[in-house]
FIZA-496100 format. One line per field, with one value per residue (C-alpha): x, y, z. Coordinates in steps of 0.02 Angstrom, whole numbers, plus 50000, padded with zeros to 5 digits. Each point is the difference from the previous one (the first is absolute). Example, Ala and Ser with C-alpha at 12.3 -4.5 7.8 and 13.67 -1.06 7.14 Angstrom:
// FIZA-496100
px = c(50615, 50069)
py = c(49775, 50172)
pz = c(50390, 49967)
This chain:
// FIZA-496100
px = c(50010, 50058, 49869, 50028, 49831, 49976, 50118, 49984, 50114, 49985, 50088, 49981, 49908, 50157, 50182, 49990, 49844, 49928, 50127, 50007, 49812, 49994, 50140, 49901, 49860, 50080, 50090, 49813, 49989, 49866, 50058, 49968, 50034, 50018, 49967, 50007, 49813, 49997, 50109, 49899, 49967, 50148, 50002, 49822, 50017, 50152, 49904, 50159, 49911, 49877, 49976, 50023, 50022, 49985, 50103, 50013, 50178, 50151, 50041, 49825, 50067, 50060, 49822, 49952, 50118, 49874, 49883, 50130, 50077, 49806, 50012, 50166, 50077, 50193, 50081, 50092, 50110, 50038, 50071, 49830, 49963, 50186, 49938, 49831, 50072, 50176, 50116, 49957, 49805, 50032, 50121, 49842, 49872, 49950, 49927, 50090, 50133, 50092, 50180, 50134, 49950, 50161, 50092, 49879, 50109, 50148, 49906, 49926, 50162, 50118, 50149, 49947, 49967, 50171, 50077, 49917, 50033, 50175, 50004, 49947, 50144, 49902, 50086, 49877, 50008, 50101, 49911, 50047, 49963, 50004, 49936, 50179, 50075, 49906, 50128, 49909, 49813, 49898, 49823, 49907, 49883, 49862, 49964, 49841, 49899, 49949, 50045, 50148, 49895, 50098, 50179, 50102, 50186, 50127, 50193, 50047, 49956, 49905, 49881, 49969, 49951, 49909, 49892, 49985, 49906, 49844, 50019, 49984, 49986, 50058, 50136, 50104, 50174, 50119, 50058, 50119, 49912, 50072, 49986, 49917, 49857, 49875, 49934, 49882, 50025, 49846, 50044, 49919, 50068, 49926, 50029, 49908, 50128, 50153, 49986, 50022, 49893, 50016, 49825, 50019, 50083, 49943, 50045, 49905, 49909, 50026, 49930, 50067, 50189, 49934, 49896, 50129, 50119, 49868, 50042, 50172, 50127, 49996, 49791, 50036, 50115, 49874, 49850, 50109, 49941, 50037, 50006, 49877, 49997, 49827, 49965, 49836, 50028, 50126, 50073, 50046, 50179, 50089, 50181, 50145, 50025, 50166, 49960, 49869, 50152, 50050, 49814, 49970, 50178, 49943, 49827, 50079, 50116, 49870, 49878, 50147, 50069, 49812, 49999, 50133, 49896, 49840, 49928, 49921, 50095, 49894, 49890, 49884, 50001, 50146, 50080, 50176, 49994, 50174, 50078, 50103, 50151, 50066, 50150, 49882, 50009, 49857, 49970, 49847, 49927, 49834, 49907, 49820, 49968, 49802, 49937, 50018, 49867, 50158, 49921, 49829, 50029, 50024, 49816, 50024, 50164, 50168, 50121, 50117, 49839, 49943, 50168, 49959, 49815, 49870, 49864, 50000, 50095, 49985, 50123, 49805, 49958, 50171, 49968, 49829, 50091, 50122, 49864, 49905, 50154, 50040, 49815, 49996, 50168, 49950, 50142, 49899, 50112, 50140, 49914, 49934, 50085)
py = c(49986, 50188, 50102, 50085, 50020, 49802, 50008, 50073, 50076, 49934, 50036, 49983, 50179, 50058, 50068, 50086, 49931, 50153, 50070, 49810, 49999, 50183, 49971, 49849, 50090, 50136, 49879, 49911, 49861, 49926, 50017, 49890, 50039, 49857, 50096, 49948, 50019, 50178, 50070, 50022, 50179, 50056, 49914, 50036, 50185, 50025, 49914, 49893, 49827, 49935, 49864, 49972, 49825, 49997, 49867, 49959, 50002, 50028, 49824, 49959, 50076, 49819, 49938, 50118, 49928, 49903, 50158, 50107, 49888, 49982, 50210, 49991, 50098, 50044, 50014, 50155, 49965, 50127, 49996, 49938, 49857, 49928, 50030, 49893, 49856, 49920, 49984, 49816, 50038, 50135, 49872, 49886, 50130, 49959, 50178, 50115, 50083, 50164, 49977, 49859, 49882, 49914, 50184, 49986, 49873, 50114, 50152, 49902, 49938, 50132, 49878, 49983, 50172, 50047, 49881, 50077, 50192, 49976, 49898, 50144, 50088, 50100, 50071, 49941, 50017, 49869, 49871, 49926, 49818, 50012, 50130, 49985, 50071, 50162, 50151, 50131, 50067, 49864, 49991, 49827, 49959, 49867, 49904, 50015, 50151, 50084, 50174, 50036, 49944, 49942, 50057, 50048, 50074, 49923, 50060, 49835, 49823, 50051, 50125, 49878, 49868, 50125, 50045, 49846, 49928, 50088, 49904, 49818, 49871, 50115, 49996, 50142, 50062, 50121, 50147, 50112, 50175, 50124, 50203, 50087, 50027, 49868, 50004, 49860, 50005, 49925, 49921, 49920, 49859, 49952, 49818, 50055, 50127, 49988, 50172, 50054, 50141, 50110, 50038, 50090, 50017, 50015, 49992, 49922, 50096, 49892, 49989, 50048, 50033, 50139, 50092, 49976, 50133, 50125, 49952, 50045, 49873, 50035, 49960, 49831, 49951, 50046, 49908, 49841, 50020, 49865, 50035, 49900, 49992, 49949, 50085, 50120, 50088, 50040, 50177, 50027, 50062, 50052, 49957, 50113, 49947, 49967, 49851, 49930, 49904, 49897, 49952, 49948, 49903, 49906, 49979, 49911, 49890, 49925, 49963, 49924, 49884, 49955, 49919, 49891, 49944, 49958, 49939, 50159, 50126, 50145, 50113, 50139, 50112, 49978, 50112, 50020, 50062, 50091, 50112, 50151, 50053, 50179, 49936, 49946, 49815, 49900, 49856, 49888, 49917, 49913, 49955, 49991, 49898, 50090, 50151, 50093, 50111, 50145, 50010, 50064, 50192, 49984, 49934, 50160, 49950, 50072, 50124, 49858, 49924, 50160, 50016, 49829, 49986, 50140, 49941, 49971, 49834, 49923, 49838, 49917, 50073, 49948, 49825, 49990, 50080, 49863, 49869, 50083, 50012, 49819, 49944, 50101, 49936, 49814, 49999, 49978, 49856, 50123, 50086, 49866, 49877)
pz = c(49999, 49953, 50054, 50180, 50042, 50005, 50163, 50176, 50126, 50159, 50178, 50176, 50085, 50088, 49981, 49820, 49940, 49951, 49882, 49925, 49965, 49950, 49879, 49926, 49968, 49911, 49883, 49972, 50114, 50107, 50186, 50147, 50186, 50119, 50165, 50191, 50059, 50075, 49878, 49847, 50002, 49928, 49851, 49962, 50044, 49891, 49861, 49945, 50025, 49883, 50117, 50190, 50069, 50189, 50112, 50174, 50005, 49880, 49982, 49944, 49834, 49948, 49991, 49859, 49891, 49875, 50015, 49942, 49881, 49910, 49994, 49901, 50147, 50004, 50167, 50049, 50159, 50133, 50176, 50081, 49893, 50063, 50173, 49962, 49887, 50018, 49854, 49968, 50006, 49865, 49897, 50007, 49958, 49813, 49977, 49877, 50108, 49942, 50029, 50024, 50149, 50009, 50051, 50151, 50085, 49980, 50079, 50132, 50082, 50064, 49977, 49820, 49954, 50084, 49879, 49848, 50035, 50045, 49830, 49925, 50053, 50139, 50159, 50156, 50182, 50084, 50091, 50189, 50012, 50199, 50116, 50081, 49836, 50013, 50031, 49939, 49951, 49926, 49943, 50031, 49866, 49997, 49849, 49895, 49933, 50158, 49953, 50134, 50142, 50165, 49913, 50146, 50020, 50107, 50036, 50089, 50054, 50155, 49929, 49859, 50113, 50109, 49858, 49898, 50165, 49915, 49854, 50029, 49856, 49878, 49867, 49965, 49933, 50086, 49886, 50000, 50043, 49861, 50046, 49836, 49897, 49968, 49831, 49901, 49812, 49896, 49852, 49867, 49876, 49835, 49928, 49835, 49952, 50132, 50069, 50184, 50055, 50173, 50027, 50174, 50168, 50191, 50179, 50129, 50124, 50159, 50178, 50118, 49923, 49910, 50127, 50166, 49937, 50045, 50190, 50064, 50042, 50189, 49986, 49888, 50144, 50145, 49899, 49949, 49818, 49895, 49802, 49899, 49795, 49973, 49837, 49982, 49825, 49875, 49968, 49801, 49963, 49821, 50036, 49913, 49816, 50011, 50102, 49868, 49882, 50170, 50039, 49833, 50007, 50156, 49933, 49843, 50104, 50103, 49843, 49918, 50145, 50021, 49825, 50066, 50158, 49917, 49829, 49945, 50134, 50091, 49896, 50044, 50156, 50121, 50135, 50067, 50171, 50047, 50111, 49926, 50129, 50007, 49907, 49862, 50017, 49937, 50154, 49918, 50152, 49903, 49842, 49962, 49853, 49971, 50006, 50162, 50099, 49983, 49829, 50073, 49993, 49818, 49935, 49873, 49952, 50074, 49924, 49927, 49907, 49942, 49901, 49896, 49988, 49941, 50115, 50198, 50033, 50162, 50041, 50010, 49826, 49921, 50056, 49911, 49849, 49996, 50002, 49860, 49901, 50027, 49955, 49853, 49948, 50034, 50131, 50157, 50051, 50018, 50148, 50078, 50146)
């Protein structure tokens, strides 16, 4: 079938669903939002979903598999989907899926992800294998798409053990804390034309780390405040133009390396999450091989997409455009995992 109107775009109602669904409608697709009961109103109010399917809990999404297959629906993944379904469940799901499923295992495992990024030639913060090795500020990160929830700082083993006691039965990494400015680069890679695009950039607005600076150091000590990195929003950024060449080089290196790791390699949207030091060193600490919520400020496009496209182009719409191009060129298999 080479007519985009015979397909639907479906995603879970959360994370970046509003821009995914809006972008799909802008490209002429029918849209379906699968929403947890009680969270339907944004998707009906903003008029982005032609159909809303309510479920009790996100893991119930798997029960809709055959129903969505019958609707010829193409699933667009985002962070909430990975919180609702395991990588194995997604691999076994027979729905049409935008993206490379094989790359999920490389993103999910922090060990494999580190191998991928280092193998791409990127610089990363060092990892402490044991708490007793901590000899400078370190950040403890938990596995999964939890939006930074629970992350904490520790400067030695004693402080680590005191704070980790609040997080039993969790898996984590102990990562060197780099002092600098965080920036999240949103890319899109097309396997149809082998082009890499920079879509937009953001920094995260986190509680309480982004408000704690309003309190004097002495009051912070008196109140015994502990920093938290739970994300509540995203702030747009436009980088210095002279930095763009390096950003493109890093993005291309990661894409090229992914082609050695999986049969198709990573394609579609992805994000390199990094800290830039005062000496202009780039430390990449994570990759998200999918659309990130940091692209949400750009539903009407970004300064970067305005340079390339005559119409407003969000990452969500760029996904839909890629799918539409693939359908019309009879190359849909190239963008499905």
